[in-house]
KEMARRO-980847 format. One record per residue: residue in three letters; residue number from 1; x, y, z of N, C-alpha, C in turn. Coordinates in steps of 0.05 Angstrom, whole numbers, always signed. Example, Ala and Ser with C-alpha at 12.3 -4.5 7.8 and 13.67 -1.06 7.14 Angstrom:
KEMARRO-980847
<'ALA'; 1; <+264; -114; +156>; <+246; -90; +156>; <+264; -66; +156>>
<'SER'; 2; <+257; -45; +142>; <+273; -21; +143>; <+258; +1; +157>>
//
This chain:
KEMARRO-980847
<'MET'; 1; <+19; -253; +163>; <+27; -244; +134>; <+31; -272; +122>>
<'ALA'; 2; <+22; -277; +99>; <+25; -301; +80>; <+48; -294; +62>>
<'GLY'; 3; <+69; -310; +62>; <+89; -307; +45>; <+98; -334; +30>>
<'TYR'; 4; <+107; -330; +3>; <+110; -357; -11>; <+140; -349; -17>>
<'LYS'; 5; <+156; -369; -12>; <+185; -369; -21>; <+188; -378; -48>>
<'ASP'; 6; <+197; -364; -68>; <+202; -372; -97>; <+226; -386; -99>>
<'ASP'; 7; <+225; -414; -98>; <+249; -429; -104>; <+250; -443; -131>>
<'ILE'; 8; <+233; -431; -147>; <+234; -443; -176>; <+261; -432; -188>>
<'VAL'; 9; <+272; -452; -202>; <+302; -446; -215>; <+293; -426; -242>>
<'MET'; 10; <+272; -431; -252>; <+261; -415; -281>; <+264; -382; -273>>
<'GLU'; 11; <+271; -369; -293>; <+270; -342; -288>; <+243; -328; -288>>
<'ILE'; 12; <+236; -311; -269>; <+212; -297; -272>; <+211; -277; -294>>
<'THR'; 13; <+191; -279; -308>; <+189; -255; -333>; <+173; -230; -320>>
<'PRO'; 14; <+173; -212; -335>; <+155; -187; -330>; <+126; -197; -333>>
<'GLN'; 15; <+119; -214; -350>; <+92; -223; -355>; <+81; -240; -329>>
<'VAL'; 16; <+100; -255; -318>; <+94; -270; -295>; <+87; -254; -273>>
<'LEU'; 17; <+103; -230; -271>; <+103; -211; -251>; <+74; -199; -251>>
<'LEU'; 18; <+66; -192; -274>; <+41; -176; -280>; <+19; -197; -271>>
<'LYS'; 19; <+19; -219; -278>; <-1; -241; -272>; <-6; -242; -241>>
<'ALA'; 20; <+19; -240; -225>; <+21; -241; -199>; <+9; -218; -187>>
<'TYR'; 21; <+12; -193; -195>; <-2; -170; -187>; <-32; -175; -188>>
<'ALA'; 22; <-40; -185; -211>; <-69; -186; -215>; <-82; -209; -197>>
<'CYS'; 23; <-63; -223; -187>; <-75; -244; -167>; <-72; -232; -139>>
<'GLY'; 24; <-60; -212; -135>; <-56; -200; -107>; <-33; -206; -98>>
<'LEU'; 25; <-10; -216; -108>; <+16; -222; -99>; <+37; -201; -109>>
<'PHE'; 26; <+55; -196; -93>; <+81; -178; -99>; <+103; -190; -92>>
<'PRO'; 27; <+128; -185; -105>; <+153; -199; -99>; <+169; -180; -79>>
<'MET'; 28; <+188; -196; -61>; <+206; -180; -52>; <+233; -200; -48>>
<'ALA'; 29; <+255; -185; -39>; <+281; -202; -34>; <+284; -198; -5>>
<'GLU'; 30; <+304; -218; +6>; <+310; -215; +35>; <+329; -193; +39>>
<'SER'; 31; <+346; -184; +19>; <+366; -163; +21>; <+373; -159; -11>>
<'ALA'; 32; <+390; -136; -13>; <+403; -128; -38>; <+420; -149; -45>>
<'ASP'; 33; <+435; -165; -35>; <+452; -185; -39>; <+438; -215; -45>>
<'ASP'; 34; <+413; -219; -39>; <+399; -239; -40>; <+395; -245; -72>>
<'PRO'; 35; <+401; -264; -87>; <+394; -266; -115>; <+363; -273; -118>>
<'GLY'; 36; <+356; -285; -99>; <+322; -296; -103>; <+303; -273; -97>>
<'LEU'; 37; <+279; -282; -102>; <+254; -266; -91>; <+234; -287; -78>>
<'PHE'; 38; <+217; -276; -65>; <+193; -287; -51>; <+169; -273; -58>>
<'TRP'; 39; <+148; -285; -57>; <+120; -275; -63>; <+107; -267; -35>>
<'LEU'; 40; <+92; -246; -36>; <+77; -238; -9>; <+51; -233; -17>>
<'GLU'; 41; <+31; -244; +2>; <+4; -240; +0>; <-6; -234; +29>>
<'PRO'; 42; <-4; -207; +34>; <-10; -201; +65>; <-38; -205; +71>>
<'GLU'; 43; <-44; -214; +96>; <-72; -219; +104>; <-85; -192; +107>>
<'ARG'; 44; <-68; -173; +114>; <-82; -144; +115>; <-64; -124; +92>>
<'ARG'; 45; <-75; -110; +76>; <-65; -98; +58>; <-64; -65; +59>>
<'GLY'; 46; <-49; -49; +55>; <-48; -22; +53>; <-57; -11; +27>>
<'ILE'; 47; <-77; +6; +30>; <-85; +22; +8>; <-91; +50; +14>>
<'LEU'; 48; <-89; +65; -2>; <-93; +94; +1>; <-119; +103; -15>>
<'PRO'; 49; <-144; +104; -1>; <-165; +111; -20>; <-163; +144; -26>>
<'PHE'; 50; <-172; +147; -51>; <-169; +176; -60>; <-189; +195; -42>>
<'ASP'; 51; <-212; +185; -34>; <-227; +201; -15>; <-217; +208; +11>>
<'SER'; 52; <-199; +193; +20>; <-188; +201; +48>; <-160; +210; +45>>
<'PHE'; 53; <-150; +217; +21>; <-123; +228; +21>; <-124; +259; +31>>
<'HIS'; 54; <-103; +258; +49>; <-100; +284; +64>; <-74; +296; +60>>
<'LEU'; 55; <-74; +324; +57>; <-53; +342; +52>; <-47; +361; +73>>
<'PRO'; 56; <-26; +359; +90>; <-27; +379; +109>; <-22; +407; +96>>
<'ARG'; 57; <-29; +426; +110>; <-27; +454; +101>; <+1; +464; +89>>
<'ARG'; 58; <+22; +457; +105>; <+48; +465; +96>; <+55; +450; +71>>
<'LEU'; 59; <+44; +425; +66>; <+54; +412; +41>; <+38; +424; +18>>
<'ARG'; 60; <+11; +431; +24>; <+0; +447; +4>; <+12; +468; -9>>
<'ARG'; 61; <+25; +486; +11>; <+39; +507; +2>; <+64; +500; -13>>
<'THR'; 62; <+78; +481; -8>; <+103; +469; -23>; <+93; +463; -51>>
<'ILE'; 63; <+69; +447; -52>; <+61; +438; -81>; <+52; +463; -97>>
<'ARG'; 64; <+39; +482; -85>; <+29; +503; -99>; <+49; +519; -109>>
<'ASN'; 65; <+73; +524; -95>; <+94; +542; -99>; <+115; +524; -118>>
<'ASP'; 66; <+107; +501; -126>; <+125; +485; -146>; <+156; +487; -138>>
<'VAL'; 67; <+159; +479; -110>; <+185; +482; -102>; <+205; +459; -118>>
<'PHE'; 68; <+191; +439; -126>; <+205; +418; -143>; <+195; +417; -171>>
<'GLU'; 69; <+211; +410; -187>; <+200; +404; -216>; <+196; +372; -214>>
<'ILE'; 70; <+168; +367; -222>; <+161; +339; -221>; <+159; +333; -250>>
<'ARG'; 71; <+177; +309; -254>; <+175; +296; -279>; <+164; +267; -276>>
<'VAL'; 72; <+153; +257; -298>; <+139; +231; -302>; <+153; +210; -317>>
<'SER'; 73; <+163; +189; -308>; <+176; +167; -320>; <+196; +176; -342>>
<'THR'; 74; <+218; +191; -330>; <+239; +199; -344>; <+267; +187; -339>>
<'ASP'; 75; <+267; +176; -312>; <+295; +166; -301>; <+288; +143; -283>>
<'PHE'; 76; <+282; +121; -291>; <+279; +98; -278>; <+302; +88; -260>>
<'GLN'; 77; <+326; +87; -273>; <+349; +83; -260>; <+354; +100; -237>>
<'GLY'; 78; <+350; +124; -238>; <+355; +145; -216>; <+337; +139; -194>>
<'ILE'; 79; <+312; +135; -202>; <+292; +129; -180>; <+297; +103; -166>>
<'ILE'; 80; <+305; +82; -179>; <+308; +54; -165>; <+336; +58; -150>>
<'ASP'; 81; <+354; +74; -159>; <+377; +74; -143>; <+373; +91; -116>>
<'GLY'; 82; <+356; +110; -118>; <+348; +126; -96>; <+335; +111; -76>>
<'CYS'; 83; <+315; +95; -85>; <+301; +73; -70>; <+315; +55; -55>>
<'ALA'; 84; <+340; +49; -65>; <+358; +28; -55>; <+376; +40; -35>>
<'GLU'; 85; <+377; +68; -34>; <+394; +80; -14>; <+384; +77; +15>>
<'PRO'; 86; <+402; +73; +35>; <+392; +74; +61>; <+378; +99; +70>>
<'MET'; 87; <+359; +95; +88>; <+347; +123; +96>; <+341; +120; +127>>
<'PRO'; 88; <+335; +139; +140>; <+328; +141; +166>; <+307; +121; +173>>
<'GLY'; 89; <+308; +96; +190>; <+288; +78; +193>; <+289; +55; +171>>
<'ARG'; 90; <+308; +58; +153>; <+308; +40; +130>; <+339; +35; +123>>
<'GLN'; 91; <+353; +23; +139>; <+381; +19; +136>; <+389; -2; +114>>
<'LYS'; 92; <+372; -22; +111>; <+379; -39; +94>; <+354; -39; +69>>
<'THR'; 93; <+366; -44; +45>; <+346; -48; +21>; <+338; -76; +13>>
<'TRP'; 94; <+317; -80; +1>; <+308; -106; -8>; <+312; -106; -38>>
<'ILE'; 95; <+320; -84; -49>; <+320; -82; -77>; <+345; -93; -88>>
<'ASN'; 96; <+341; -118; -101>; <+368; -133; -111>; <+367; -132; -140>>
<'ARG'; 97; <+386; -147; -150>; <+392; -146; -178>; <+367; -156; -193>>
<'GLU'; 98; <+352; -175; -183>; <+327; -184; -196>; <+304; -168; -197>>
<'ILE'; 99; <+302; -152; -177>; <+281; -128; -176>; <+289; -109; -196>>
<'ARG'; 100; <+313; -99; -197>; <+320; -80; -218>; <+316; -88; -244>>
<'ARG'; 101; <+322; -116; -249>; <+317; -124; -278>; <+286; -129; -285>>
<'LEU'; 102; <+271; -138; -266>; <+242; -141; -270>; <+231; -112; -277>>
<'TYR'; 103; <+232; -99; -256>; <+220; -72; -259>; <+231; -52; -279>>
<'GLY'; 104; <+255; -57; -289>; <+267; -42; -311>; <+255; -49; -337>>
<'GLU'; 105; <+247; -78; -341>; <+236; -89; -363>; <+208; -81; -363>>
<'LEU'; 106; <+192; -77; -341>; <+166; -66; -341>; <+165; -37; -345>>
<'PHE'; 107; <+182; -23; -336>; <+185; +4; -348>; <+189; +10; -375>>
<'ASP'; 108; <+206; -9; -390>; <+210; -7; -416>; <+183; -15; -434>>
<'MET'; 109; <+166; -29; -421>; <+143; -41; -431>; <+119; -21; -427>>
<'GLY'; 110; <+124; -1; -409>; <+101; +18; -402>; <+86; +12; -381>>
<'TYR'; 111; <+90; -11; -367>; <+75; -17; -340>; <+87; -5; -315>>
<'CYS'; 112; <+110; -2; -313>; <+123; +13; -288>; <+129; +41; -294>>
<'HIS'; 113; <+122; +59; -275>; <+118; +88; -278>; <+136; +100; -252>>
<'THR'; 114; <+148; +121; -260>; <+162; +138; -238>; <+152; +164; -236>>
<'ILE'; 115; <+149; +176; -214>; <+143; +201; -209>; <+167; +215; -191>>
<'GLU'; 116; <+178; +235; -205>; <+207; +245; -199>; <+207; +276; -187>>
<'ALA'; 117; <+219; +280; -169>; <+223; +307; -157>; <+251; +316; -162>>
<'TRP'; 118; <+253; +338; -179>; <+279; +350; -189>; <+284; +381; -177>>
<'GLN'; 119; <+306; +383; -167>; <+313; +409; -159>; <+339; +420; -167>>
<'ASP'; 120; <+345; +439; -180>; <+369; +451; -193>; <+384; +430; -208>>
<'GLY'; 121; <+366; +413; -223>; <+377; +397; -241>; <+385; +371; -227>>
<'GLU'; 122; <+376; +361; -206>; <+387; +341; -189>; <+359; +327; -183>>
<'LEU'; 123; <+360; +300; -184>; <+338; +284; -174>; <+338; +283; -143>>
<'VAL'; 124; <+318; +292; -130>; <+319; +290; -101>; <+299; +275; -89>>
<'GLY'; 125; <+284; +263; -100>; <+263; +247; -89>; <+244; +232; -112>>
<'GLY'; 126; <+228; +215; -101>; <+212; +202; -121>; <+199; +175; -114>>
<'LEU'; 127; <+184; +161; -130>; <+171; +137; -124>; <+169; +122; -151>>
<'TYR'; 128; <+165; +94; -146>; <+155; +81; -172>; <+136; +61; -163>>
<'GLY'; 129; <+123; +50; -185>; <+104; +29; -180>; <+94; +18; -207>>
<'VAL'; 130; <+74; -1; -206>; <+65; -15; -230>; <+37; -8; -234>>
<'SER'; 131; <+31; +1; -261>; <+1; +6; -270>; <-10; -15; -282>>
<'LEU'; 132; <-33; -26; -272>; <-45; -48; -288>; <-77; -41; -288>>
<'ASN'; 133; <-86; -34; -311>; <-114; -29; -316>; <-120; -6; -294>>
<'GLY'; 134; <-142; -10; -275>; <-147; +12; -256>; <-133; +11; -229>>
<'ALA'; 135; <-109; -4; -230>; <-94; -7; -202>; <-66; +4; -204>>
<'PHE'; 136; <-57; +17; -183>; <-30; +23; -184>; <-18; +11; -160>>
<'PHE'; 137; <+4; -3; -162>; <+17; -17; -141>; <+41; -1; -135>>
<'GLY'; 138; <+43; +15; -113>; <+64; +26; -103>; <+86; +10; -94>>
<'GLU'; 139; <+109; +15; -102>; <+132; -4; -94>; <+150; +8; -74>>
<'SER'; 140; <+160; +32; -80>; <+178; +43; -61>; <+182; +74; -66>>
<'MET'; 141; <+193; +90; -46>; <+197; +117; -52>; <+220; +125; -33>>
<'PHE'; 142; <+235; +149; -41>; <+254; +162; -25>; <+257; +189; -29>>
<'THR'; 143; <+271; +204; -10>; <+273; +231; -9>; <+298; +240; +1>>
<'PHE'; 144; <+312; +258; -14>; <+336; +267; -6>; <+334; +300; +3>>
<'ARG'; 145; <+309; +310; -4>; <+303; +337; +6>; <+275; +338; +22>>
<'THR'; 146; <+271; +353; +39>; <+248; +352; +56>; <+222; +352; +36>>
<'ASP'; 147; <+202; +336; +39>; <+180; +337; +27>; <+182; +326; -3>>
<'ALA'; 148; <+199; +321; -10>; <+204; +316; -41>; <+186; +289; -47>>
<'SER'; 149; <+190; +267; -32>; <+173; +245; -35>; <+141; +251; -32>>
<'LYS'; 150; <+135; +267; -15>; <+110; +273; -7>; <+96; +288; -30>>
<'VAL'; 151; <+112; +305; -41>; <+99; +320; -66>; <+95; +301; -90>>
<'CYS'; 152; <+114; +280; -93>; <+110; +261; -114>; <+83; +243; -110>>
<'LEU'; 153; <+79; +237; -81>; <+55; +222; -75>; <+31; +238; -85>>
<'ALA'; 154; <+31; +263; -74>; <+7; +281; -81>; <+1; +281; -116>>
<'HIS'; 155; <+25; +283; -128>; <+25; +285; -159>; <+12; +257; -168>>
<'LEU'; 156; <+19; +235; -156>; <+10; +209; -164>; <-17; +207; -158>>
<'VAL'; 157; <-27; +214; -135>; <-58; +212; -131>; <-74; +228; -151>>
<'ALA'; 158; <-66; +253; -154>; <-81; +268; -175>; <-80; +257; -200>>
<'ARG'; 159; <-56; +244; -210>; <-53; +229; -236>; <-74; +205; -240>>
<'LEU'; 160; <-74; +195; -215>; <-90; +167; -215>; <-125; +174; -217>>
<'ILE'; 161; <-128; +195; -203>; <-154; +205; -203>; <-164; +215; -234>>
<'VAL'; 162; <-147; +232; -244>; <-153; +239; -273>; <-154; +215; -291>>
<'GLY'; 163; <-137; +194; -287>; <-135; +176; -307>; <-154; +155; -304>>
<'GLY'; 164; <-172; +157; -283>; <-196; +135; -279>; <-188; +112; -262>>
<'TYR'; 165; <-168; +113; -247>; <-163; +90; -228>; <-177; +90; -206>>
<'SER'; 166; <-179; +68; -192>; <-199; +62; -168>; <-178; +51; -143>>
<'LEU'; 167; <-157; +41; -147>; <-142; +30; -126>; <-110; +39; -128>>
<'LEU'; 168; <-102; +49; -104>; <-72; +53; -102>; <-66; +36; -77>>
<'ASP'; 169; <-49; +16; -85>; <-39; -7; -65>; <-13; +4; -54>>
<'THR'; 170; <-14; +8; -27>; <+11; +14; -15>; <+29; -7; -3>>
<'GLN'; 171; <+15; -31; -6>; <+26; -57; +5>; <+21; -60; +37>>
<'PHE'; 172; <+34; -39; +50>; <+35; -39; +76>; <+23; -12; +87>>
<'VAL'; 173; <+17; -7; +115>; <+11; +19; +123>; <+36; +25; +144>>
<'THR'; 174; <+51; +50; +137>; <+71; +58; +153>; <+62; +81; +166>>
<'ASP'; 175; <+78; +90; +187>; <+72; +116; +198>; <+74; +140; +180>>
<'HIS'; 176; <+93; +140; +162>; <+97; +157; +141>; <+71; +159; +124>>
<'LEU'; 177; <+62; +136; +116>; <+38; +135; +98>; <+10; +144; +111>>
<'SER'; 178; <+9; +134; +139>; <-16; +134; +150>; <-22; +164; +153>>
<'ARG'; 179; <-2; +183; +150>; <-8; +214; +152>; <-26; +224; +131>>
<'PHE'; 180; <-24; +206; +109>; <-40; +216; +83>; <-63; +199; +79>>
<'GLY'; 181; <-73; +185; +99>; <-100; +172; +96>; <-99; +141; +89>>
<'THR'; 182; <-73; +132; +90>; <-73; +102; +84>; <-86; +85; +105>>
<'MET'; 183; <-97; +64; +97>; <-112; +45; +117>; <-107; +15; +107>>
<'GLU'; 184; <-118; -1; +126>; <-110; -32; +125>; <-138; -41; +115>>
<'VAL'; 185; <-139; -61; +98>; <-162; -77; +90>; <-152; -102; +92>>
<'THR'; 186; <-176; -120; +96>; <-172; -150; +95>; <-165; -157; +70>>
<'GLN'; 187; <-154; -183; +65>; <-142; -196; +41>; <-171; -197; +23>>
<'ALA'; 188; <-196; -209; +35>; <-219; -208; +19>; <-226; -180; +10>>
<'ASP'; 189; <-226; -163; +24>; <-234; -134; +16>; <-216; -125; -5>>
<'TYR'; 190; <-191; -130; -3>; <-167; -124; -24>; <-177; -136; -50>>
<'ASN'; 191; <-181; -160; -48>; <-187; -176; -72>; <-210; -168; -88>>
<'THR'; 192; <-230; -159; -72>; <-250; -144; -85>; <-246; -120; -101>>
<'ARG'; 193; <-232; -102; -87>; <-225; -77; -98>; <-206; -83; -121>>
<'LEU'; 194; <-186; -100; -120>; <-171; -109; -140>; <-187; -116; -166>>
<'SER'; 195; <-205; -136; -160>; <-219; -145; -183>; <-234; -124; -196>>
<'ASP'; 196; <-248; -105; -182>; <-259; -83; -192>; <-242; -66; -211>>
<'ALA'; 197; <-221; -58; -197>; <-199; -44; -213>; <-189; -53; -236>>
<'LEU'; 198; <-187; -79; -242>; <-174; -92; -265>; <-195; -93; -288>>
<'LYS'; 199; <-221; -85; -282>; <-238; -81; -299>; <-239; -56; -317>>
<'LEU'; 200; <-225; -39; -308>; <-226; -9; -313>; <-208; -6; -336>>
<'GLU'; 201; <-214; +16; -355>; <-196; +25; -375>; <-184; +50; -367>>
<'THR'; 202; <-159; +55; -362>; <-145; +78; -353>; <-125; +90; -371>>
<'ASP'; 203; <-117; +115; -363>; <-95; +127; -378>; <-78; +143; -359>>
<'PHE'; 204; <-53; +133; -352>; <-35; +144; -334>; <-27; +172; -343>>
<'TYR'; 205; <-28; +176; -370>; <-23; +206; -379>; <-45; +221; -385>>
<'ALA'; 206; <-67; +217; -375>; <-91; +233; -380>; <-85; +260; -368>>
<'LEU'; 207; <-71; +262; -347>; <-61; +287; -336>; <-36; +295; -349>>
<'SER'; 208; <-30; +317; -355>; <-5; +324; -369>; <+17; +319; -351>>
<'PRO'; 209; <+40; +312; -363>; <+66; +304; -347>; <+76; +331; -334>>
<'HIS'; 210; <+69; +352; -348>; <+80; +380; -341>; <+56; +394; -325>>
<'ALA'; 211; <+38; +380; -309>; <+21; +393; -294>; <+32; +408; -271>>
<'CYS'; 212; <+28; +432; -264>; <+38; +445; -246>; <+25; +442; -217>>
<'GLY'; 213; <+35; +450; -197>; <+24; +446; -170>; <-6; +456; -165>>
<'ALA'; 214; <-14; +478; -179>; <-42; +489; -173>; <-60; +471; -186>>
<'GLU'; 215; <-50; +458; -211>; <-69; +438; -223>; <-70; +412; -207>>
<'ILE'; 216; <-50; +406; -195>; <-52; +383; -177>; <-73; +387; -153>>
<'LEU'; 217; <-69; +410; -140>; <-88; +416; -119>; <-117; +418; -129>>
<'ASP'; 218; <-121; +429; -152>; <-147; +432; -164>; <-157; +406; -166>>
<'VAL'; 219; <-145; +387; -177>; <-153; +357; -179>; <-162; +345; -151>>
<'LEU'; 220; <-144; +349; -134>; <-150; +336; -109>; <-172; +348; -91>>
<'ASP'; 221; <-175; +374; -97>; <-198; +391; -79>; <-224; +388; -96>>
<'SER'; 222; <-222; +383; -122>; <-247; +377; -136>; <-258; +350; -132>>
<'TRP'; 223; <-237; +329; -127>; <-246; +303; -120>; <-261; +302; -93>>
<'LYS'; 224; <-250; +317; -77>; <-258; +317; -49>; <-285; +329; -48>>
<'ALA'; 225; <-292; +348; -63>; <-316; +365; -64>; <-339; +352; -78>>
<'ARG'; 226; <-336; +329; -89>; <-355; +313; -104>; <-384; +309; -87>>
//
């Protein structure tokens, strides 16, 4: 993995962050207490091709039954707070004050989006990431209820398909994500896919924010049947 420590004193702006994404870089922090960031450009990158997206049968039922109310980009603070919480297999968080500031500003600018799972008026899972032309860069996800983040992922994939996107960047391949079809590609392959995606005109809201589970499954099934 190639990593580049950011020791520059000047403040990183949202515009610099967007340019970094367009060049294949993304930021991380050593810990929540670390005031700085460093850039990463992995030699092998995780992506989730829409063609290979897989939904287990039980999860399909959960989506179709609308067990969760899915909202789009309504509670950035709640999502990033959830992503910063310790989880099984993730006792420490890399989401520091600088990450919160930068992505909060991108959210206000319309580049950062959240997919949120609500149940009984409570935010119980979700994810956030950055949208840039035809690429969506997934940053982090969390779940407080069984399958909440998985349902959000399915809603995200359907939204990207309808919106005309071509690249869903997961940064790395985890055991959790590999169940849904995530794969690793070389840096060269990734850069080609990224370059193609950045040429596209897309619409994150082409699919209604109020789309129900049946509509999500219809989009995913239609894409598979092409």
